[in-house]
C-alpha positions as CSV (number, residue, x, y, z in Angstrom):
1,X,0.0,0.0,0.0
2,X,1.5,3.3,-1.0
3,X,1.4,6.3,1.3
4,X,-1.1,8.2,-0.9
5,X,-3.7,5.4,-0.7
6,X,-3.0,5.1,3.0
7,X,-3.7,8.8,3.5
8,X,-6.8,8.5,1.3
9,X,-8.0,5.6,3.5
10,X,-7.4,7.5,6.8
11,X,-9.1,10.6,5.4
12,X,-12.1,8.5,4.4
13,X,-12.3,7.1,8.0
14,X,-12.2,10.6,9.4
15,X,-14.9,11.8,7.0
16,X,-17.1,8.9,8.0
17,X,-16.5,9.5,11.7
18,X,-17.3,13.2,11.3
19,X,-20.5,12.5,9.4
20,X,-21.5,9.9,12.0
21,X,-21.1,12.4,14.8
22,X,-23.0,15.0,12.9
23,X,-25.9,12.6,12.7
24,X,-25.8,11.7,16.4
25,X,-24.0,8.4,15.8
26,X,-21.5,7.8,18.6
27,X,-17.9,7.1,17.4
28,X,-16.3,4.6,19.8
29,X,-13.0,4.3,18.0
30,X,-11.1,5.0,14.8
31,X,-8.4,2.7,13.7
32,X,-8.6,0.4,16.8
33,X,-5.7,-2.1,16.8
34,X,-6.5,-5.8,17.5
35,X,-5.3,-9.3,16.9
36,X,-7.5,-11.3,14.6
37,X,-5.5,-14.5,15.1
38,X,-5.1,-14.8,11.3
39,X,-2.7,-12.0,10.2
40,X,0.9,-12.2,11.5
41,X,0.7,-8.7,13.1
42,X,-2.1,-6.7,14.7
43,X,-4.6,-5.3,12.3
44,X,-7.0,-2.4,12.7
45,X,-10.7,-1.8,12.7
46,X,-11.5,1.3,10.7
47,X,-14.5,2.5,12.8
48,X,-16.5,1.2,15.7
49,X,-19.8,3.0,16.0
50,X,-22.8,2.9,18.5
51,X,-26.2,3.9,17.2
52,X,-29.7,3.1,18.3
53,X,-28.4,0.5,20.8
54,X,-26.4,-1.3,18.1
55,X,-22.7,-1.6,17.6
56,X,-21.3,-1.4,14.1
57,X,-17.8,-2.7,13.2
58,X,-16.8,-1.0,10.0
59,X,-14.1,-1.5,7.4
60,X,-14.0,1.2,4.7
61,X,-12.4,1.3,1.2
62,X,-12.0,4.5,-0.7
63,X,-10.6,3.2,-4.0
64,X,-11.2,5.1,-7.2
65,X,-10.6,1.9,-9.2
66,X,-11.7,-1.7,-8.6
67,X,-11.0,-2.8,-5.0
68,X,-8.7,-5.8,-4.9
69,X,-10.8,-8.8,-4.0
70,X,-8.1,-10.5,-1.9
71,X,-7.8,-7.4,0.2
72,X,-11.6,-7.2,0.8
73,X,-11.7,-10.9,1.7
74,X,-8.7,-10.5,4.1
75,X,-10.2,-7.5,5.8
76,X,-13.6,-9.2,5.8
77,X,-12.1,-12.2,7.7
78,X,-10.5,-9.8,10.2
79,X,-13.8,-7.9,10.5
80,X,-15.7,-11.2,11.3
81,X,-13.0,-12.2,13.8
82,X,-13.4,-8.8,15.6
83,X,-17.2,-9.3,15.8
84,X,-16.6,-12.9,17.1
85,X,-14.2,-11.6,19.8
86,X,-16.9,-9.1,20.9
87,X,-19.5,-11.8,20.9
88,X,-17.3,-14.1,23.0
89,X,-16.4,-11.4,25.5
90,X,-19.4,-12.2,27.6
91,X,-20.8,-8.7,27.5
92,X,-23.9,-9.8,25.6
93,X,-22.9,-7.2,23.0
94,X,-22.9,-8.1,19.3
95,X,-21.2,-6.1,16.6
96,X,-22.7,-5.9,13.1
97,X,-20.0,-6.2,10.5
98,X,-20.2,-3.5,7.7
99,X,-18.1,-2.8,4.7
100,X,-18.3,0.8,3.3
101,X,-17.0,1.4,-0.2
102,X,-16.9,4.8,-2.0
103,X,-17.1,2.8,-5.3
104,X,-19.0,-0.5,-5.7
105,X,-16.9,-3.6,-5.7
106,X,-17.4,-6.5,-8.1
107,X,-20.5,-8.7,-8.0
108,X,-18.3,-11.6,-6.8
109,X,-17.0,-9.5,-3.8
110,X,-20.5,-8.3,-3.0
111,X,-21.7,-11.9,-3.0
112,X,-18.8,-13.0,-0.8
113,X,-19.6,-10.3,1.7
114,X,-23.3,-11.2,1.7
115,X,-22.5,-15.0,2.0
116,X,-20.4,-14.2,5.1
117,X,-23.0,-12.0,6.8
118,X,-21.2,-8.7,6.2
119,X,-23.5,-5.7,5.3
120,X,-22.4,-3.6,2.4
121,X,-22.8,0.2,2.0
122,X,-21.7,2.1,-1.1
123,X,-21.4,5.9,-1.2
124,X,-19.5,8.9,0.1
125,X,-19.7,9.7,3.9
126,X,-23.1,11.4,3.9
127,X,-24.7,8.7,1.8
128,X,-23.0,6.0,3.8
129,X,-24.2,7.3,7.1
130,X,-27.7,7.7,5.7
131,X,-27.6,4.0,4.8
132,X,-26.3,3.1,8.2
133,X,-29.2,4.9,9.8
134,X,-31.6,2.7,7.7
135,X,-29.6,-0.4,8.7
136,X,-29.8,0.6,12.4
137,X,-33.6,0.7,12.2
138,X,-33.9,-2.9,10.7
């Protein structure tokens, strides 16, 4: 990952967090480090949000071109591991895994996410948080 795409990714996380706060969605963390037990080193969760009594664990991708499928699958596995760790913590809290893309990924990636129980949102920060609001009401 080059530094430009890293900066773009962090900016996207901040935009999402700002839009979430603007809408009354509580930002619990941005870039929280955790061990998923799969990757050799700690990984990070882009956003952890609390809204309408629900916790949303979010990975976001701000690619202008096609998002690499292996990257989405890798981050998707980490996202599911994070949600599993929360579920197993004994707090009776569950986290809903969500992937937010600025540009829609391939049909295969969308299908993989759906098959694995990961919600998908496509859009810029304002559209993404509007869709999260709808998701929270389901």
